[in-house]
N, C-alpha and C positions, 0 to 999 in steps of 0.2 A: 481562251481556254485556261491559260495560266491564271487569270484573274478568277475564274470560276474555281479552280483547285484551291487557290488561296482562301476564298470566302468559305469554302467547304471545310478546309482544315481549321480555320479559325473558330468554326462553330462546334468542333469535336473536341470532347474532353478526352485526352489521351496522353500517355507519358511521352516525353519529348523524344526519347530514343526510338520508341515504336513509330511515332509520327514521321521522324526523319527517314526511316525505312521506306514507308509508303511514298513520301514526297519523292525519294530518289527514283521510284519506279516511273513516276509521271515525268521527271526530268529526263530520264533515259529515253523515253519514248519521244519527247520533244526533240532532243538532240539528234536522234536517228532521223527525224523527219527533216530537220534543217539541213543536215550534211548529205542527204541523199539526192541524186539527180532527179530532175523533174519527170523523167520517163518512168521512174519506179514510184512516183508519188502516191499513186492509188494503192499499191501494194503496201508501202510504208504506213500509210493511213490506216489501213486494215490491221497492220501489226500494232500500231499505236492503240487502236481501239481495243485490241485483244490484251495489250499490257494494261490499259486502264481498267478493263473488267476484271483482270487478275488483281490489280491492286485493290479494287473495290471489295473483292471477296477476302483478300488478305486483311484489309481494314476492318471488315466485319467480324472476322475471326479474332482480331486483336481486341476489339471492343467487348466482344463477348468474353474473352479470357480475363480481361481487366475487370469487367463488372463482376464476373465470378469470384476472382480473388478478393475484391473489395468487400463482397458480400459475405465471405466466409473468413475474413482476417481475424486471427486470435491475437489478443493483446490485452495488457492490463498494467495499471499503475497502482502504487501503494500511497495512501494518504494517512496523515495524522493531523488531528485538529483541523480537518477539511483542507489541508495543504499537501501538495504532492511531495513525496520524498524523492530526493535526488542523490546522485553520488556526490560525496563531499558537502552535501546540505546538512543543515541543523535546524530541524522543525521542533518547537516546543511550545508549551502553553504560555500565553501572555497574561493569563488570569493568575497572578502570582499567589493569591490567597485561596485559590481553589483546591489546595492540597493535592495537586496532581503528582506529586512524589514527596517522599519524606522518610525520615528515620524515626523509628519508635522503639519502645522497650522499657527496660528498668534497669538503672544503673549502667553497668558495662555490658549487659546482655541486650544488644540492640539488633533490629532488623532494618533492612532498607527495602523499600517498594515503590512502585510508581504505576500510574494508570497507563492502560494500553488501548488509547483511542484510535486503533488502526483499522482501516477497512480498504477495500480494493474497488476499483472501477475499471471497466473494460468491455470487451465484446465476447460473446459466446461462452461466458463463464458459467460453469455448473456449480462446483463447490470450491472452497478455500481452505487450506490447511495451514496452521501455524505450528511450528516446532521450536523448542528452545533447549539450549545447552547451558548448564551452569545457571540455572534459574528455574522458576516453577510459574506457570500461570495459574491465577486464582480467579475464579468466575463466581460471582454472586448474583442470585436471581430468585424470584419467587419459587417456592417449591413446586417442582413438577412443570416449570415453564421454562426449561433451558433451551437456549439457541443452539446448543452443541448437537451435531447430528451424530458424531462419534468421537471418542477420544481415548488417550492413553493416560490413565491415572497412575500415580506412584504407588509402588507396593505398600509404602507406609508414608501417611501424610506427615509433612514437616511442620514444625513450630515457626510460622511466619506471620508477617503482617497480613491479615486477611483482606482488608479493604480499606479505603480511605473514607468512604461514606456509603451508606445504604441509599440506593436510589429511591426517591420519593415521587411518585407521579402526582401532578397537581390535582387536588381533590378537595371536596368541601369536608370540614371536620364533622364527625358523627357525634350525636349526643347519646351519652349512655344512660342507664336507669336513674342515676343521681343528677342527671341534668347537666353533666359535665361535658363540654365539647372538646374533642380531639380527633386527630387524624389516626386512623387504625392502619397500621402497617401490616402487610401480609407476612406469613412465615416464609423466612428466607432459607435457602441451602447454599452452602459454600462448598465448592469442589475445586481440586487441584488437578492440573494436567500437565504432562510433558508435551503433549500435542493435543490439538482439538481441531475438528472440521466443522464449518458451518455452511449453509447454503448461500449462494450468492445473493439471492433475493431476500434472505433474512439474516444479514450479517450482525445486526445489533438490535437492541431493544431498550426503550426508555427506563425499563426496570431492571436492567442487567448492567453490571459493572464487571469489566475485565481488567485485571491488573497483573502485574509481574512483581514477584518477590524473589529475594536472594535465597541460597540454599545453605547459608551459614550453619544451619542447624545440623547438617551433615558433614561439615568440614572436618578434616583430620590433618595430622602431620604439619608439613611446612606451612600450608595455606592457613591453618588455624593459628599457627604461631605468628604469621605476618599479620593477621587480623588482630590478635591480641595485642600486638606491638603498637597499634593505634592508640590504645588505652582511651578510647573514645568513651565518654561517660555522660549519660543524659542528665546527671545530677549537677552539671556545671554548664556554663555558657560556652559555646564554641563560635569561633570566627566563621564567616563564609568560606574562607580558604581552607580551614580544617574539615568543614563539611564537605566541600568539594573533593578533598583528598580521599576521604573514606567512601564517598559515592563512587568515585572512579575505581577504588579497589573492588567494590562490590560488583561492578559491571565489566571490568577489563576482560575477563574471560567468557562473558555472556554472548551467546550467538542466538539469534532468532532467524528462522527462514519462513518465507511465505510461499506456498506453492498452490497455483491454481490448477484445476482440472477443468479443461474445456469440454464443451458438449460433444466434440468428436473424439474424446477420450485421451487426447494429448494433454501434457502437463508442462507448466513453465515455473521456475522457481527464481525468487529474488531474495537476497540476504539483507535483513534489516540491521543496521548498526545502531548501537545504544551508546551514547557518550553523555558527559555532563560538562557544564561549563558555568561561569560566573556571568550574570547579567546585571545591568543597571535597573533598578526598580523605580519607576517614575513616581515622584511625589513621596518618597520614603526617605525622610531626612535622617531617621535614627540609624537606618542600615541601608545604604544605598545600592548594596550588591546583594545578590541571592543566587544560590546554586539551583540550576535547573537541569532536568533530564532531557536530552535531545534525541531525535530519530533521524535517521538518513539511510541511504543505500550503500552498501559496500561495492 
């Protein structure tokens, strides 16, 4: 009988703690049978059968409960550049010439921005909302074709780096009336958001670019003075260390949250950390180091 129980449990997928509870019921029945005198053997056997039947019912309930929980489990992970973000992790683009982040402007009037290639994967997710503090989301897409379901726009748009590149879908060049062939780009719209929400099934689009820009256009007081103290001027060359220093200043107070709303109406939030560091660029002899923007989970 014990061998039968063993084979049965080996074939059942169940959490160890729950399986141990059921096994204990069978073992208790066996112990009673072994320690009881022969004259009560029939009665004990009947009790063992009852205990076994009860254990089977309990096992069935546990299996149903476990199956139900697994089928409705809510969970999600955050990814950037198709890699999962973790606590203490640093995920960044290894395509160093793709302009995934950078500083632009004129003279000492500079802005910092970086691409936001973040998406979520999980179970039972309905929508995803991203919110930012001390920064602004900038979304570029063909006019009237936004992936944003709803969003909170600033009362007044900031002078920021709009985007690093306009998305160009692979297509054949078109010939105009003069016989010149060129790729015709659609009309684009650029919007800024403090927060925006997208559907889980439509988080991104090949013709949409999501980026983040600093809010230095609205800085005042001490922070503005600290910013000016860098004397960072695009009219001269800067070392990777100098660029890293001002990048870190731009993002040190920046906070981004990712909140998913599950299909059952519950929500879960993770905080995305933005940092910067120097990395070695393979095959680049002139400048072996480059400042990159990294993503992780706080």
